[in-house]
C-alpha positions as CSV (number, residue, x, y, z in Angstrom):
1,M,97.1,116.5,76.0
2,S,97.5,113.6,73.6
3,G,98.2,110.3,75.3
4,L,98.3,111.7,78.9
5,F,95.4,109.6,80.1
6,A,96.8,106.4,78.4
7,V,100.2,106.8,80.1
8,F,98.6,107.7,83.4
9,K,96.4,104.6,83.3
10,K,99.2,102.3,82.3
11,E,101.6,103.6,85.0
12,L,98.8,103.4,87.6
13,C,98.1,99.8,86.7
14,D,101.8,99.0,86.8
15,H,102.1,100.5,90.3
16,F,99.1,98.7,91.8
17,S,99.9,95.4,90.2
18,S,103.6,95.3,91.1
19,Y,104.9,93.3,94.0
20,R,107.0,96.3,94.9
21,F,103.9,98.3,95.8
22,V,102.3,95.4,97.7
23,I,105.4,94.9,99.8
24,L,105.8,98.6,100.4
25,F,102.2,99.1,101.4
26,A,102.2,96.1,103.7
27,L,105.4,97.2,105.5
28,I,104.2,100.8,106.0
29,A,100.7,99.7,107.0
30,M,102.1,97.2,109.5
31,V,104.4,99.8,111.2
32,S,101.6,102.4,111.2
33,F,99.2,100.0,112.8
34,I,101.6,99.0,115.5
35,T,102.4,102.7,116.2
36,S,98.7,103.7,116.4
37,Y,97.9,100.6,118.4
38,M,100.5,101.5,121.0
39,A,99.3,105.1,121.1
40,G,95.7,103.9,121.4
41,I,96.5,101.6,124.3
42,H,98.3,104.5,126.1
43,M,95.3,106.7,125.5
44,K,92.9,104.0,126.8
45,E,94.9,103.7,130.0
46,N,94.7,107.5,130.6
47,L,91.0,108.1,129.9
48,E,90.8,110.7,132.7
49,A,93.4,112.9,131.1
50,L,92.0,112.1,127.7
51,A,88.6,113.5,128.7
52,K,90.2,116.9,129.4
53,T,91.8,117.1,126.0
54,R,90.2,119.3,123.4
55,F,91.3,117.2,120.4
56,P,91.8,113.6,121.6
57,F,91.4,112.0,118.2
58,L,94.5,113.7,116.8
59,M,96.6,112.1,119.5
60,L,96.4,108.9,117.5
61,F,98.7,110.5,115.0
62,S,100.9,112.7,117.3
63,S,101.4,110.4,120.3
64,P,104.5,108.3,120.1
65,G,104.0,104.5,120.1
66,A,106.8,102.1,120.9
67,L,109.5,104.3,119.2
68,F,107.8,107.2,117.3
69,S,104.5,108.7,116.3
70,M,102.7,108.4,112.9
71,I,103.9,111.9,112.0
72,Q,107.5,111.0,112.8
73,F,107.3,107.8,110.9
74,V,106.0,109.5,107.7
75,A,108.7,112.2,108.1
76,F,111.6,109.7,108.3
77,F,110.4,106.9,106.1
78,G,107.8,108.5,103.8
79,P,110.4,109.6,101.3
80,L,111.2,105.9,100.6
81,I,107.7,105.6,99.0
82,G,108.4,108.3,96.5
83,L,111.9,107.1,95.8
84,I,110.8,103.5,95.3
85,L,108.0,104.5,93.0
86,G,110.1,106.6,90.6
87,F,113.8,105.6,90.7
88,D,113.4,103.5,87.5
89,S,110.5,105.2,85.8
90,I,112.5,106.5,82.8
91,N,115.8,104.5,82.6
92,R,113.9,101.2,82.9
93,E,111.9,102.1,79.8
94,R,115.1,103.2,78.1
95,A,116.9,100.0,79.0
96,Q,114.0,97.8,77.8
97,G,113.7,99.7,74.6
98,T,110.0,100.6,75.3
99,L,110.6,104.4,75.5
100,V,111.4,104.6,71.8
101,K,108.2,102.7,71.0
102,L,106.2,104.8,73.3
103,V,107.2,108.2,71.8
104,S,106.8,106.8,68.3
105,Q,103.1,106.5,69.0
106,P,100.8,109.5,68.7
107,I,101.8,110.5,72.2
108,Y,103.6,113.8,73.0
109,R,106.8,113.5,75.0
110,D,105.6,115.7,77.8
111,A,102.6,113.4,78.2
112,V,105.0,110.6,79.1
113,I,106.7,112.5,82.0
114,N,103.4,114.1,83.1
115,G,101.6,110.8,83.1
116,K,104.3,109.0,85.1
117,F,104.5,111.8,87.7
118,L,100.7,112.0,88.1
119,A,100.4,108.3,88.4
120,G,103.0,108.3,91.2
121,V,101.2,111.1,93.0
122,A,97.9,109.2,92.6
123,T,99.5,106.1,94.1
124,I,100.9,108.1,97.0
125,S,97.5,109.7,97.6
126,V,95.7,106.3,97.6
127,L,98.3,104.8,99.9
128,L,98.4,107.6,102.5
129,T,94.6,108.1,102.4
130,S,94.0,104.4,103.0
131,I,96.5,104.3,106.0
132,V,95.0,107.4,107.6
133,L,91.4,106.0,107.2
134,V,92.3,102.6,108.6
135,I,94.2,104.1,111.5
136,S,91.2,106.4,112.2
137,G,88.8,103.5,112.2
138,F,91.3,101.5,114.3
139,G,91.3,104.3,116.8
140,L,87.5,104.6,116.9
141,A,87.2,100.9,117.7
142,L,90.0,100.9,120.2
143,V,89.5,104.1,122.1
144,G,86.0,105.0,121.1
145,V,86.7,108.7,120.5
146,V,84.7,110.3,117.7
147,P,86.6,113.0,115.7
148,G,85.1,116.5,115.5
149,I,84.8,118.6,112.4
150,E,88.0,120.6,113.0
151,E,89.9,117.4,113.6
152,I,88.7,116.0,110.3
153,W,89.8,119.2,108.5
154,R,93.2,119.1,110.3
155,L,93.7,115.5,109.1
156,L,92.8,116.5,105.5
157,V,95.4,119.3,105.7
158,Y,97.9,116.9,107.2
159,L,97.2,114.4,104.4
160,L,97.7,117.1,101.7
161,I,101.0,118.2,103.2
162,S,102.2,114.6,103.3
163,I,101.3,114.0,99.7
164,F,103.3,117.0,98.6
165,Y,106.2,116.0,100.8
166,I,106.4,112.5,99.4
167,S,105.8,113.8,95.9
168,F,108.9,115.9,96.2
169,W,110.9,112.7,96.6
170,L,109.0,111.2,93.7
171,G,110.2,114.1,91.6
172,I,113.8,113.6,92.8
173,S,113.7,110.0,91.9
174,I,112.3,110.7,88.5
175,L,114.9,113.3,87.9
176,F,117.7,110.9,88.7
177,S,116.1,108.2,86.5
178,I,116.4,110.7,83.7
179,F,119.9,111.8,84.4
180,F,121.4,108.3,84.9
181,K,121.1,105.4,82.5
182,G,121.7,102.8,85.2
183,I,118.8,101.8,87.4
184,A,121.1,101.0,90.3
185,T,122.9,104.3,90.0
186,S,119.7,106.3,90.1
187,A,118.5,104.3,93.1
188,L,121.8,104.9,94.9
189,A,121.8,108.6,94.1
190,S,118.2,109.0,95.4
191,V,118.9,107.2,98.6
192,A,122.1,109.2,99.1
193,L,120.3,112.5,98.7
194,W,117.6,111.4,101.1
195,I,120.1,110.5,103.7
196,F,122.0,113.8,103.2
197,L,119.0,116.1,103.4
198,S,117.2,114.2,106.1
199,F,120.1,113.5,108.5
200,F,123.3,115.3,107.7
201,I,121.7,118.7,107.3
202,S,120.8,118.7,111.0
203,L,124.5,117.9,111.9
204,G,125.7,120.6,109.6
205,A,123.3,123.1,111.2
206,E,124.7,122.3,114.6
207,V,128.2,122.7,113.4
208,A,127.4,126.0,111.7
209,A,125.6,127.3,114.8
210,N,128.5,126.4,117.1
211,A,130.9,128.0,114.7
212,V,129.1,131.3,114.5
213,A,127.7,131.5,118.1
214,P,129.4,128.9,120.2
215,A,127.3,128.1,123.3
216,D,130.0,126.5,125.5
217,S,130.2,126.5,129.2
218,Q,131.6,130.0,129.3
219,N,128.7,131.5,127.2
220,Q,125.9,129.5,128.8
221,T,125.1,132.5,131.1
222,K,124.5,134.7,128.1
223,P,121.0,134.2,126.8
224,E,121.6,136.2,123.6
225,I,124.3,133.7,122.6
226,I,122.1,130.7,123.2
227,V,119.2,132.3,121.3
228,K,121.5,133.2,118.4
229,N,122.8,129.6,118.4
230,M,119.3,128.1,118.3
231,R,118.1,130.5,115.6
232,I,121.1,129.7,113.3
233,K,120.5,126.0,113.9
234,E,116.8,126.2,113.1
235,T,117.4,128.4,110.0
236,V,120.0,126.1,108.5
237,S,117.9,123.0,109.3
238,L,115.1,124.4,107.1
239,I,117.1,123.3,104.1
240,S,115.9,119.8,104.9
241,P,112.5,118.9,103.5
242,M,112.0,116.6,106.5
243,V,112.4,119.5,108.9
244,L,109.9,121.6,106.9
245,Y,107.4,118.8,106.9
246,S,107.9,117.9,110.6
247,K,107.4,121.5,111.7
248,A,104.3,122.0,109.5
249,T,102.6,118.8,110.5
250,E,103.3,119.2,114.2
251,I,101.5,122.5,114.2
252,I,98.6,121.1,112.2
253,I,98.1,118.0,114.2
254,D,98.7,119.6,117.6
255,P,96.5,122.7,118.0
256,M,98.2,123.5,121.4
257,R,101.5,124.2,119.6
258,K,101.6,127.9,118.7
259,T,105.0,128.3,117.1
260,T,107.5,126.3,115.1
261,G,110.5,127.7,117.1
262,S,112.1,125.7,119.9
263,I,113.0,128.8,122.0
264,I,111.1,132.1,122.4
265,M,112.3,135.2,124.2
266,M,109.5,136.8,126.2
267,G,109.3,139.9,128.3
268,P,107.0,140.4,131.3
269,M,104.0,141.4,129.1
270,E,104.5,138.5,126.8
271,E,104.6,136.1,129.7
272,L,101.4,137.6,131.1
273,L,99.6,137.3,127.8
274,S,100.9,133.7,127.4
275,S,99.6,132.7,130.8
276,R,96.2,134.2,130.1
277,F,95.6,132.8,126.7
278,Q,96.1,129.0,126.8
279,N,93.4,128.1,124.3
280,P,94.4,126.0,121.3
281,L,94.8,127.6,117.9
282,T,92.1,127.3,115.3
283,L,92.8,125.6,112.0
284,G,93.1,129.0,110.2
285,Q,95.6,130.3,112.8
286,S,97.7,127.1,112.6
287,M,97.8,127.3,108.8
288,I,99.0,130.9,109.1
289,V,101.8,129.8,111.4
290,V,103.0,127.0,109.0
291,F,102.2,128.9,105.7
292,P,105.9,129.5,105.0
293,H,106.7,125.8,105.5
294,M,103.7,124.6,103.3
295,T,104.6,127.1,100.6
296,A,108.3,125.9,100.6
297,L,107.2,122.3,100.4
298,I,104.9,122.9,97.5
299,A,107.5,125.1,95.7
300,I,110.3,122.6,95.9
301,T,108.0,119.9,94.7
302,L,106.9,121.9,91.6
303,I,110.5,123.1,91.0
304,C,111.9,119.5,91.1
305,F,109.2,118.3,88.7
306,A,109.8,121.3,86.4
307,I,113.5,120.4,86.2
308,S,112.7,116.8,85.4
309,Y,110.2,118.0,82.7
310,L,112.7,120.3,81.0
311,V,115.5,117.8,81.1
312,F,113.4,115.0,79.7
313,L,112.0,117.1,76.8
314,K,115.6,118.2,75.8
315,Q,117.1,114.7,76.1
316,E,117.7,112.7,73.0
317,I,115.9,109.3,72.7
318,R,117.8,106.8,70.6
319,T,116.9,103.3,69.5
């Protein structure tokens, strides 16, 4: 594809040399280090319980620090990385008049949008990989726990899911930068959608569940009402990419978790089997459990970029 590598290299250099990236990386790294440090101190103070754990190294990422764990931090604030990297990727070029000069060169229009998206994904990959590696080394020095092979593979899968999750928000921000001519408007629209999908969907799920199957004081004695309420709430919550990501990464990082559901109805035989088989899941079994969530994350990322791609190709570029 003509000009793809040139656009990719130029955008990558812009990302790594901008103060925006330096400030963003420093902020996320600082919070991640503090969180992992608090988790490491807690693990160091409970070495006896840590010795009985099958996968102690993964607790650096799943154990809450002062406020939240590394997984929770990426789930809540990771989208800001994608939004900041892409909210002005197209309309800034349009406002400065460089987009016309760019497409007048022997560069295909699809190479422009592909190069910008791939450069953003590469930046996200470098940022997340660096943070995971530094936290891993930090945990090794602080706690002295060496990761096993399966723990390394689980971290790689977690890293891949995180890249797709943040790349979805990168695609959203690029889409808004194509739709809106104003940089401030695209930034505001991106942040508004992030707030709606990450926080208000959960409130809407609770309202929908209480409307269909109200679990008030009169119905608390009926287990089927409570189960129906919880299932409706969980189903509606899956609209949020943050919920999809959180459920997927919790299963991958914590092998003792065997389901993404918050409530399970079990009969006598299921309770007997559950009490007999308390071993952690293998990586393959964990991936089977979260396969729908991973597929949904990858699908919405590709769909969002495809929409951006089609809209940009059909848009008119004027001088």
